[in-house]
PyMOL Python script that loads the backbone (N, CA, C, O; Angstrom):
from pymol import cmd

cmd.read_pdbstr("""\
ATOM      1  N   MET A   1      -2.979 -51.040  10.629  1.00  0.00           N
ATOM      2  CA  MET A   1      -1.847 -50.467  11.293  1.00  0.00           C
ATOM      3  C   MET A   1      -0.963 -49.722  10.297  1.00  0.00           C
ATOM      4  O   MET A   1      -0.491 -48.624  10.592  1.00  0.00           O
ATOM      5  N   SER A   2      -0.737 -50.299   9.135  1.00  0.00           N
ATOM      6  CA  SER A   2       0.097 -49.623   8.154  1.00  0.00           C
ATOM      7  C   SER A   2      -0.596 -48.373   7.620  1.00  0.00           C
ATOM      8  O   SER A   2       0.069 -47.429   7.193  1.00  0.00           O
ATOM      9  N   GLU A   3      -1.941 -48.361   7.641  1.00  0.00           N
ATOM     10  CA  GLU A   3      -2.687 -47.199   7.173  1.00  0.00           C
ATOM     11  C   GLU A   3      -2.432 -45.996   8.088  1.00  0.00           C
ATOM     12  O   GLU A   3      -2.222 -44.886   7.600  1.00  0.00           O
ATOM     13  N   ALA A   4      -2.446 -46.203   9.391  1.00  0.00           N
ATOM     14  CA  ALA A   4      -2.188 -45.131  10.340  1.00  0.00           C
ATOM     15  C   ALA A   4      -0.745 -44.664  10.232  1.00  0.00           C
ATOM     16  O   ALA A   4      -0.460 -43.478  10.398  1.00  0.00           O
ATOM     17  N   LYS A   5       0.142 -45.566   9.962  1.00  0.00           N
ATOM     18  CA  LYS A   5       1.544 -45.221   9.839  1.00  0.00           C
ATOM     19  C   LYS A   5       1.774 -44.344   8.612  1.00  0.00           C
ATOM     20  O   LYS A   5       2.550 -43.391   8.667  1.00  0.00           O
ATOM     21  N   ASN A   6       1.104 -44.662   7.511  1.00  0.00           N
ATOM     22  CA  ASN A   6       1.246 -43.875   6.294  1.00  0.00           C
ATOM     23  C   ASN A   6       0.681 -42.459   6.466  1.00  0.00           C
ATOM     24  O   ASN A   6       1.232 -41.500   5.926  1.00  0.00           O
ATOM     25  N   GLN A   7      -0.406 -42.332   7.211  1.00  0.00           N
ATOM     26  CA  GLN A   7      -1.003 -41.024   7.403  1.00  0.00           C
ATOM     27  C   GLN A   7      -0.070 -40.117   8.187  1.00  0.00           C
ATOM     28  O   GLN A   7      -0.029 -38.911   7.942  1.00  0.00           O
ATOM     29  N   GLY A   8       0.657 -40.663   9.096  1.00  0.00           N
ATOM     30  CA  GLY A   8       1.556 -39.864   9.903  1.00  0.00           C
ATOM     31  C   GLY A   8       2.798 -39.417   9.155  1.00  0.00           C
ATOM     32  O   GLY A   8       3.456 -38.461   9.567  1.00  0.00           O
ATOM     33  N   THR A   9       3.132 -40.092   8.060  1.00  0.00           N
ATOM     34  CA  THR A   9       4.344 -39.743   7.340  1.00  0.00           C
ATOM     35  C   THR A   9       4.095 -38.844   6.129  1.00  0.00           C
ATOM     36  O   THR A   9       5.036 -38.447   5.442  1.00  0.00           O
ATOM     37  N   LYS A  10       2.853 -38.533   5.878  1.00  0.00           N
ATOM     38  CA  LYS A  10       2.561 -37.659   4.740  1.00  0.00           C
ATOM     39  C   LYS A  10       3.074 -36.257   5.024  1.00  0.00           C
ATOM     40  O   LYS A  10       2.912 -35.725   6.122  1.00  0.00           O
ATOM     41  N   THR A  11       3.685 -35.683   4.023  1.00  0.00           N
ATOM     42  CA  THR A  11       4.134 -34.305   4.148  1.00  0.00           C
ATOM     43  C   THR A  11       3.453 -33.471   3.084  1.00  0.00           C
ATOM     44  O   THR A  11       3.138 -33.952   1.996  1.00  0.00           O
ATOM     45  N   GLN A  12       3.237 -32.238   3.412  1.00  0.00           N
ATOM     46  CA  GLN A  12       2.627 -31.343   2.450  1.00  0.00           C
ATOM     47  C   GLN A  12       3.716 -30.700   1.611  1.00  0.00           C
ATOM     48  O   GLN A  12       4.793 -30.366   2.104  1.00  0.00           O
ATOM     49  N   ALA A  13       3.414 -30.536   0.339  1.00  0.00           N
ATOM     50  CA  ALA A  13       4.365 -29.871  -0.546  1.00  0.00           C
ATOM     51  C   ALA A  13       4.418 -28.391  -0.168  1.00  0.00           C
ATOM     52  O   ALA A  13       3.393 -27.806   0.181  1.00  0.00           O
ATOM     53  N   PRO A  14       5.578 -27.795  -0.233  1.00  0.00           N
ATOM     54  CA  PRO A  14       5.665 -26.367   0.097  1.00  0.00           C
ATOM     55  C   PRO A  14       4.860 -25.533  -0.897  1.00  0.00           C
ATOM     56  O   PRO A  14       4.735 -25.890  -2.069  1.00  0.00           O
ATOM     57  N   LYS A  15       4.325 -24.437  -0.418  1.00  0.00           N
ATOM     58  CA  LYS A  15       3.539 -23.565  -1.282  1.00  0.00           C
ATOM     59  C   LYS A  15       4.469 -22.897  -2.286  1.00  0.00           C
ATOM     60  O   LYS A  15       5.534 -22.394  -1.928  1.00  0.00           O
ATOM     61  N   THR A  16       4.055 -22.901  -3.531  1.00  0.00           N
ATOM     62  CA  THR A  16       4.895 -22.301  -4.562  1.00  0.00           C
ATOM     63  C   THR A  16       4.551 -20.834  -4.775  1.00  0.00           C
ATOM     64  O   THR A  16       5.371 -20.077  -5.296  1.00  0.00           O
ATOM     65  N   GLN A  17       3.365 -20.427  -4.384  1.00  0.00           N
ATOM     66  CA  GLN A  17       2.973 -19.037  -4.544  1.00  0.00           C
ATOM     67  C   GLN A  17       2.984 -18.355  -3.188  1.00  0.00           C
ATOM     68  O   GLN A  17       2.459 -18.876  -2.204  1.00  0.00           O
ATOM     69  N   GLU A  18       3.590 -17.189  -3.158  1.00  0.00           N
ATOM     70  CA  GLU A  18       3.590 -16.422  -1.921  1.00  0.00           C
ATOM     71  C   GLU A  18       2.261 -15.689  -1.809  1.00  0.00           C
ATOM     72  O   GLU A  18       1.664 -15.302  -2.813  1.00  0.00           O
ATOM     73  N   THR A  19       1.819 -15.509  -0.602  1.00  0.00           N
ATOM     74  CA  THR A  19       0.607 -14.746  -0.390  1.00  0.00           C
ATOM     75  C   THR A  19       0.944 -13.281  -0.527  1.00  0.00           C
ATOM     76  O   THR A  19       1.782 -12.748   0.201  1.00  0.00           O
ATOM     77  N   LYS A  20       0.278 -12.634  -1.474  1.00  0.00           N
ATOM     78  CA  LYS A  20       0.536 -11.218  -1.701  1.00  0.00           C
ATOM     79  C   LYS A  20      -0.554 -10.409  -1.021  1.00  0.00           C
ATOM     80  O   LYS A  20      -1.743 -10.679  -1.187  1.00  0.00           O
ATOM     81  N   THR A  21      -0.137  -9.425  -0.263  1.00  0.00           N
ATOM     82  CA  THR A  21      -1.100  -8.549   0.373  1.00  0.00           C
ATOM     83  C   THR A  21      -1.202  -7.286  -0.452  1.00  0.00           C
ATOM     84  O   THR A  21      -0.196  -6.714  -0.872  1.00  0.00           O
ATOM     85  N   GLN A  22      -2.410  -6.868  -0.674  1.00  0.00           N
ATOM     86  CA  GLN A  22      -2.619  -5.657  -1.443  1.00  0.00           C
ATOM     87  C   GLN A  22      -2.612  -4.473  -0.497  1.00  0.00           C
ATOM     88  O   GLN A  22      -3.220  -4.500   0.573  1.00  0.00           O
ATOM     89  N   ALA A  23      -1.918  -3.447  -0.912  1.00  0.00           N
ATOM     90  CA  ALA A  23      -1.880  -2.230  -0.118  1.00  0.00           C
ATOM     91  C   ALA A  23      -3.232  -1.535  -0.237  1.00  0.00           C
ATOM     92  O   ALA A  23      -3.876  -1.577  -1.285  1.00  0.00           O
ATOM     93  N   VAL A  24      -3.640  -0.913   0.825  1.00  0.00           N
ATOM     94  CA  VAL A  24      -4.912  -0.197   0.837  1.00  0.00           C
ATOM     95  C   VAL A  24      -4.726   1.096   0.051  1.00  0.00           C
ATOM     96  O   VAL A  24      -3.781   1.848   0.288  1.00  0.00           O
ATOM     97  N   THR A  25      -5.631   1.344  -0.881  1.00  0.00           N
ATOM     98  CA  THR A  25      -5.554   2.552  -1.688  1.00  0.00           C
ATOM     99  C   THR A  25      -6.767   3.431  -1.444  1.00  0.00           C
ATOM    100  O   THR A  25      -7.830   2.968  -1.031  1.00  0.00           O
ATOM    101  N   PHE A  26      -6.572   4.719  -1.713  1.00  0.00           N
ATOM    102  CA  PHE A  26      -7.628   5.710  -1.527  1.00  0.00           C
ATOM    103  C   PHE A  26      -7.705   6.593  -2.761  1.00  0.00           C
ATOM    104  O   PHE A  26      -6.694   6.854  -3.413  1.00  0.00           O
ATOM    105  N   SER A  27      -8.895   7.043  -3.072  1.00  0.00           N
ATOM    106  CA  SER A  27      -9.064   7.950  -4.202  1.00  0.00           C
ATOM    107  C   SER A  27      -8.491   9.321  -3.844  1.00  0.00           C
ATOM    108  O   SER A  27      -8.273   9.633  -2.674  1.00  0.00           O
ATOM    109  N   LYS A  28      -8.255  10.125  -4.867  1.00  0.00           N
ATOM    110  CA  LYS A  28      -7.750  11.477  -4.649  1.00  0.00           C
ATOM    111  C   LYS A  28      -8.723  12.251  -3.759  1.00  0.00           C
ATOM    112  O   LYS A  28      -8.301  12.945  -2.833  1.00  0.00           O
ATOM    113  N   ALA A  29     -10.015  12.135  -4.036  1.00  0.00           N
ATOM    114  CA  ALA A  29     -11.026  12.852  -3.244  1.00  0.00           C
ATOM    115  C   ALA A  29     -10.982  12.434  -1.785  1.00  0.00           C
ATOM    116  O   ALA A  29     -11.085  13.276  -0.894  1.00  0.00           O
ATOM    117  N   ARG A  30     -10.831  11.153  -1.538  1.00  0.00           N
ATOM    118  CA  ARG A  30     -10.784  10.639  -0.165  1.00  0.00           C
ATOM    119  C   ARG A  30      -9.540  11.157   0.572  1.00  0.00           C
ATOM    120  O   ARG A  30      -9.602  11.511   1.749  1.00  0.00           O
ATOM    121  N   ILE A  31      -8.423  11.192  -0.139  1.00  0.00           N
ATOM    122  CA  ILE A  31      -7.179  11.687   0.458  1.00  0.00           C
ATOM    123  C   ILE A  31      -7.316  13.161   0.809  1.00  0.00           C
ATOM    124  O   ILE A  31      -6.902  13.590   1.886  1.00  0.00           O
ATOM    125  N   LEU A  32      -7.897  13.933  -0.099  1.00  0.00           N
ATOM    126  CA  LEU A  32      -8.046  15.368   0.134  1.00  0.00           C
ATOM    127  C   LEU A  32      -8.988  15.675   1.298  1.00  0.00           C
ATOM    128  O   LEU A  32      -8.872  16.726   1.928  1.00  0.00           O
ATOM    129  N   LYS A  33      -9.913  14.770   1.584  1.00  0.00           N
ATOM    130  CA  LYS A  33     -10.849  14.964   2.698  1.00  0.00           C
ATOM    131  C   LYS A  33     -10.302  14.476   4.032  1.00  0.00           C
ATOM    132  O   LYS A  33     -10.885  14.752   5.081  1.00  0.00           O
ATOM    133  N   SER A  34      -9.189  13.753   3.999  1.00  0.00           N
ATOM    134  CA  SER A  34      -8.670  13.164   5.234  1.00  0.00           C
ATOM    135  C   SER A  34      -8.018  14.211   6.127  1.00  0.00           C
ATOM    136  O   SER A  34      -7.462  15.201   5.651  1.00  0.00           O
ATOM    137  N   ARG A  35      -8.097  13.971   7.418  1.00  0.00           N
ATOM    138  CA  ARG A  35      -7.457  14.855   8.400  1.00  0.00           C
ATOM    139  C   ARG A  35      -5.942  14.777   8.310  1.00  0.00           C
ATOM    140  O   ARG A  35      -5.244  15.755   8.579  1.00  0.00           O
ATOM    141  N   ALA A  36      -5.445  13.626   7.935  1.00  0.00           N
ATOM    142  CA  ALA A  36      -3.991  13.416   7.892  1.00  0.00           C
ATOM    143  C   ALA A  36      -3.305  14.362   6.910  1.00  0.00           C
ATOM    144  O   ALA A  36      -2.148  14.733   7.109  1.00  0.00           O
ATOM    145  N   PHE A  37      -4.007  14.747   5.863  1.00  0.00           N
ATOM    146  CA  PHE A  37      -3.412  15.611   4.846  1.00  0.00           C
ATOM    147  C   PHE A  37      -4.077  16.978   4.787  1.00  0.00           C
ATOM    148  O   PHE A  37      -3.950  17.680   3.784  1.00  0.00           O
ATOM    149  N   ALA A  38      -4.773  17.361   5.826  1.00  0.00           N
ATOM    150  CA  ALA A  38      -5.495  18.636   5.842  1.00  0.00           C
ATOM    151  C   ALA A  38      -4.572  19.827   5.641  1.00  0.00           C
ATOM    152  O   ALA A  38      -4.943  20.796   4.979  1.00  0.00           O
ATOM    153  N   ASN A  39      -3.378  19.762   6.205  1.00  0.00           N
ATOM    154  CA  ASN A  39      -2.459  20.902   6.089  1.00  0.00           C
ATOM    155  C   ASN A  39      -1.761  20.975   4.732  1.00  0.00           C
ATOM    156  O   ASN A  39      -1.094  21.967   4.440  1.00  0.00           O
ATOM    157  N   ARG A  40      -1.901  19.957   3.908  1.00  0.00           N
ATOM    158  CA  ARG A  40      -1.280  19.932   2.575  1.00  0.00           C
ATOM    159  C   ARG A  40      -2.325  19.763   1.474  1.00  0.00           C
ATOM    160  O   ARG A  40      -1.997  19.348   0.362  1.00  0.00           O
ATOM    161  N   ARG A  41      -3.561  20.078   1.777  1.00  0.00           N
ATOM    162  CA  ARG A  41      -4.659  19.851   0.834  1.00  0.00           C
ATOM    163  C   ARG A  41      -4.445  20.593  -0.493  1.00  0.00           C
ATOM    164  O   ARG A  41      -4.655  20.015  -1.559  1.00  0.00           O
ATOM    165  N   ASP A  42      -4.034  21.853  -0.439  1.00  0.00           N
ATOM    166  CA  ASP A  42      -3.826  22.622  -1.667  1.00  0.00           C
ATOM    167  C   ASP A  42      -2.713  22.017  -2.519  1.00  0.00           C
ATOM    168  O   ASP A  42      -2.841  21.909  -3.738  1.00  0.00           O
ATOM    169  N   LEU A  43      -1.635  21.628  -1.872  1.00  0.00           N
ATOM    170  CA  LEU A  43      -0.520  21.016  -2.587  1.00  0.00           C
ATOM    171  C   LEU A  43      -0.950  19.710  -3.253  1.00  0.00           C
ATOM    172  O   LEU A  43      -0.638  19.471  -4.420  1.00  0.00           O
ATOM    173  N   LEU A  44      -1.657  18.880  -2.518  1.00  0.00           N
ATOM    174  CA  LEU A  44      -2.079  17.589  -3.054  1.00  0.00           C
ATOM    175  C   LEU A  44      -3.116  17.741  -4.165  1.00  0.00           C
ATOM    176  O   LEU A  44      -3.167  16.926  -5.085  1.00  0.00           O
ATOM    177  N   THR A  45      -3.930  18.771  -4.081  1.00  0.00           N
ATOM    178  CA  THR A  45      -4.899  19.025  -5.152  1.00  0.00           C
ATOM    179  C   THR A  45      -4.162  19.223  -6.473  1.00  0.00           C
ATOM    180  O   THR A  45      -4.607  18.746  -7.517  1.00  0.00           O
ATOM    181  N   ALA A  46      -3.047  19.922  -6.424  1.00  0.00           N
ATOM    182  CA  ALA A  46      -2.262  20.185  -7.628  1.00  0.00           C
ATOM    183  C   ALA A  46      -1.426  18.979  -8.060  1.00  0.00           C
ATOM    184  O   ALA A  46      -1.253  18.743  -9.256  1.00  0.00           O
ATOM    185  N   LEU A  47      -0.908  18.219  -7.098  1.00  0.00           N
ATOM    186  CA  LEU A  47       0.031  17.142  -7.429  1.00  0.00           C
ATOM    187  C   LEU A  47      -0.625  15.825  -7.838  1.00  0.00           C
ATOM    188  O   LEU A  47      -0.105  15.120  -8.703  1.00  0.00           O
ATOM    189  N   LEU A  48      -1.744  15.492  -7.234  1.00  0.00           N
ATOM    190  CA  LEU A  48      -2.345  14.178  -7.457  1.00  0.00           C
ATOM    191  C   LEU A  48      -3.240  14.160  -8.690  1.00  0.00           C
ATOM    192  O   LEU A  48      -3.939  15.129  -8.989  1.00  0.00           O
ATOM    193  N   GLU A  49      -3.200  13.042  -9.392  1.00  0.00           N
ATOM    194  CA  GLU A  49      -4.096  12.811 -10.519  1.00  0.00           C
ATOM    195  C   GLU A  49      -5.346  12.102 -10.000  1.00  0.00           C
ATOM    196  O   GLU A  49      -5.375  11.652  -8.855  1.00  0.00           O
ATOM    197  N   ASP A  50      -6.357  12.003 -10.824  1.00  0.00           N
ATOM    198  CA  ASP A  50      -7.588  11.323 -10.419  1.00  0.00           C
ATOM    199  C   ASP A  50      -7.428   9.812 -10.538  1.00  0.00           C
ATOM    200  O   ASP A  50      -7.893   9.198 -11.498  1.00  0.00           O
ATOM    201  N   ARG A  51      -6.769   9.232  -9.559  1.00  0.00           N
ATOM    202  CA  ARG A  51      -6.595   7.780  -9.465  1.00  0.00           C
ATOM    203  C   ARG A  51      -6.432   7.421  -8.002  1.00  0.00           C
ATOM    204  O   ARG A  51      -6.474   8.298  -7.140  1.00  0.00           O
ATOM    205  N   ASP A  52      -6.248   6.153  -7.714  1.00  0.00           N
ATOM    206  CA  ASP A  52      -6.079   5.701  -6.339  1.00  0.00           C
ATOM    207  C   ASP A  52      -4.604   5.692  -5.958  1.00  0.00           C
ATOM    208  O   ASP A  52      -3.730   5.415  -6.779  1.00  0.00           O
ATOM    209  N   TYR A  53      -4.353   6.004  -4.689  1.00  0.00           N
ATOM    210  CA  TYR A  53      -2.995   6.066  -4.146  1.00  0.00           C
ATOM    211  C   TYR A  53      -2.943   5.351  -2.799  1.00  0.00           C
ATOM    212  O   TYR A  53      -3.933   5.287  -2.071  1.00  0.00           O
ATOM    213  N   THR A  54      -1.763   4.816  -2.488  1.00  0.00           N
ATOM    214  CA  THR A  54      -1.524   4.355  -1.124  1.00  0.00           C
ATOM    215  C   THR A  54      -1.025   5.563  -0.338  1.00  0.00           C
ATOM    216  O   THR A  54      -0.612   6.564  -0.924  1.00  0.00           O
ATOM    217  N   ILE A  55      -1.064   5.469   0.974  1.00  0.00           N
ATOM    218  CA  ILE A  55      -0.570   6.552   1.819  1.00  0.00           C
ATOM    219  C   ILE A  55       0.922   6.771   1.567  1.00  0.00           C
ATOM    220  O   ILE A  55       1.392   7.909   1.543  1.00  0.00           O
ATOM    221  N   ASP A  56       1.655   5.689   1.382  1.00  0.00           N
ATOM    222  CA  ASP A  56       3.089   5.796   1.105  1.00  0.00           C
ATOM    223  C   ASP A  56       3.347   6.539  -0.206  1.00  0.00           C
ATOM    224  O   ASP A  56       4.281   7.336  -0.295  1.00  0.00           O
ATOM    225  N   GLU A  57       2.525   6.281  -1.218  1.00  0.00           N
ATOM    226  CA  GLU A  57       2.684   6.979  -2.495  1.00  0.00           C
ATOM    227  C   GLU A  57       2.438   8.478  -2.335  1.00  0.00           C
ATOM    228  O   GLU A  57       3.179   9.293  -2.885  1.00  0.00           O
ATOM    229  N   VAL A  58       1.419   8.833  -1.599  1.00  0.00           N
ATOM    230  CA  VAL A  58       1.099  10.243  -1.381  1.00  0.00           C
ATOM    231  C   VAL A  58       2.254  10.930  -0.653  1.00  0.00           C
ATOM    232  O   VAL A  58       2.680  12.018  -1.041  1.00  0.00           O
ATOM    233  N   ASN A  59       2.752  10.298   0.390  1.00  0.00           N
ATOM    234  CA  ASN A  59       3.886  10.873   1.129  1.00  0.00           C
ATOM    235  C   ASN A  59       5.119  11.014   0.242  1.00  0.00           C
ATOM    236  O   ASN A  59       5.833  12.013   0.329  1.00  0.00           O
ATOM    237  N   LEU A  60       5.372  10.033  -0.603  1.00  0.00           N
ATOM    238  CA  LEU A  60       6.522  10.074  -1.497  1.00  0.00           C
ATOM    239  C   LEU A  60       6.378  11.200  -2.520  1.00  0.00           C
ATOM    240  O   LEU A  60       7.344  11.911  -2.796  1.00  0.00           O
ATOM    241  N   ILE A  61       5.201  11.364  -3.076  1.00  0.00           N
ATOM    242  CA  ILE A  61       4.951  12.437  -4.038  1.00  0.00           C
ATOM    243  C   ILE A  61       5.174  13.793  -3.379  1.00  0.00           C
ATOM    244  O   ILE A  61       5.825  14.667  -3.951  1.00  0.00           O
ATOM    245  N   MET A  62       4.636  13.964  -2.187  1.00  0.00           N
ATOM    246  CA  MET A  62       4.825  15.232  -1.471  1.00  0.00           C
ATOM    247  C   MET A  62       6.295  15.475  -1.156  1.00  0.00           C
ATOM    248  O   MET A  62       6.813  16.565  -1.399  1.00  0.00           O
ATOM    249  N   ASP A  63       6.963  14.469  -0.621  1.00  0.00           N
ATOM    250  CA  ASP A  63       8.375  14.607  -0.247  1.00  0.00           C
ATOM    251  C   ASP A  63       9.237  14.960  -1.451  1.00  0.00           C
ATOM    252  O   ASP A  63      10.096  15.838  -1.374  1.00  0.00           O
ATOM    253  N   ASN A  64       9.002  14.270  -2.568  1.00  0.00           N
ATOM    254  CA  ASN A  64       9.789  14.545  -3.773  1.00  0.00           C
ATOM    255  C   ASN A  64       9.561  15.969  -4.259  1.00  0.00           C
ATOM    256  O   ASN A  64      10.510  16.650  -4.647  1.00  0.00           O
ATOM    257  N   PHE A  65       8.335  16.417  -4.244  1.00  0.00           N
ATOM    258  CA  PHE A  65       8.042  17.780  -4.682  1.00  0.00           C
ATOM    259  C   PHE A  65       8.708  18.801  -3.761  1.00  0.00           C
ATOM    260  O   PHE A  65       9.347  19.745  -4.226  1.00  0.00           O
ATOM    261  N   LEU A  66       8.555  18.604  -2.478  1.00  0.00           N
ATOM    262  CA  LEU A  66       9.108  19.566  -1.518  1.00  0.00           C
ATOM    263  C   LEU A  66      10.632  19.592  -1.558  1.00  0.00           C
ATOM    264  O   LEU A  66      11.231  20.652  -1.379  1.00  0.00           O
ATOM    265  N   LYS A  67      11.264  18.454  -1.787  1.00  0.00           N
ATOM    266  CA  LYS A  67      12.722  18.401  -1.864  1.00  0.00           C
ATOM    267  C   LYS A  67      13.233  19.072  -3.137  1.00  0.00           C
ATOM    268  O   LYS A  67      14.239  19.782  -3.101  1.00  0.00           O
ATOM    269  N   THR A  68      12.554  18.856  -4.257  1.00  0.00           N
ATOM    270  CA  THR A  68      13.015  19.428  -5.517  1.00  0.00           C
ATOM    271  C   THR A  68      12.769  20.935  -5.575  1.00  0.00           C
ATOM    272  O   THR A  68      13.491  21.652  -6.267  1.00  0.00           O
ATOM    273  N   LYS A  69      11.784  21.406  -4.874  1.00  0.00           N
ATOM    274  CA  LYS A  69      11.475  22.840  -4.856  1.00  0.00           C
ATOM    275  C   LYS A  69      12.165  23.571  -3.713  1.00  0.00           C
ATOM    276  O   LYS A  69      12.083  24.796  -3.620  1.00  0.00           O
ATOM    277  N   GLY A  70      12.837  22.840  -2.852  1.00  0.00           N
ATOM    278  CA  GLY A  70      13.567  23.458  -1.746  1.00  0.00           C
ATOM    279  C   GLY A  70      12.662  24.049  -0.675  1.00  0.00           C
ATOM    280  O   GLY A  70      13.058  24.978   0.030  1.00  0.00           O
ATOM    281  N   VAL A  71      11.461  23.522  -0.550  1.00  0.00           N
ATOM    282  CA  VAL A  71      10.508  24.013   0.446  1.00  0.00           C
ATOM    283  C   VAL A  71      10.774  23.295   1.756  1.00  0.00           C
ATOM    284  O   VAL A  71      11.015  22.088   1.778  1.00  0.00           O
ATOM    285  N   LYS A  72      10.729  24.047   2.844  1.00  0.00           N
ATOM    286  CA  LYS A  72      10.955  23.431   4.163  1.00  0.00           C
ATOM    287  C   LYS A  72       9.709  23.430   4.965  1.00  0.00           C
ATOM    288  O   LYS A  72       9.706  22.953   6.100  1.00  0.00           O
TER     289      LYS A  72
END
""", "prot")
cmd.dss("prot")
cmd.show_as("cartoon", "prot")
cmd.util.cbc("prot")
cmd.orient("prot")
C-alpha cells in the first residue's frame, strides 16, 4: 500500500534545457530557383553569398538593401 502511495507522489524535475527549434534554411541556389523570389532573382544573385539562409534572413537582406537605396 505504501508503495502505491509513493508512486503517486513522485514529481518530475522541471526540464532545465529548452527545446530549440532550428529554422529551416535554404542554399542560395535553392532560393534563386524558388517561385517566391522569382521577381527579385537578379537582386538576390548580387546580394546573397554562397551559404544557407532562412526565408526571414533573405527578406531582411532585401528590405535593408531596398530601404538604403531608396528603391520602391
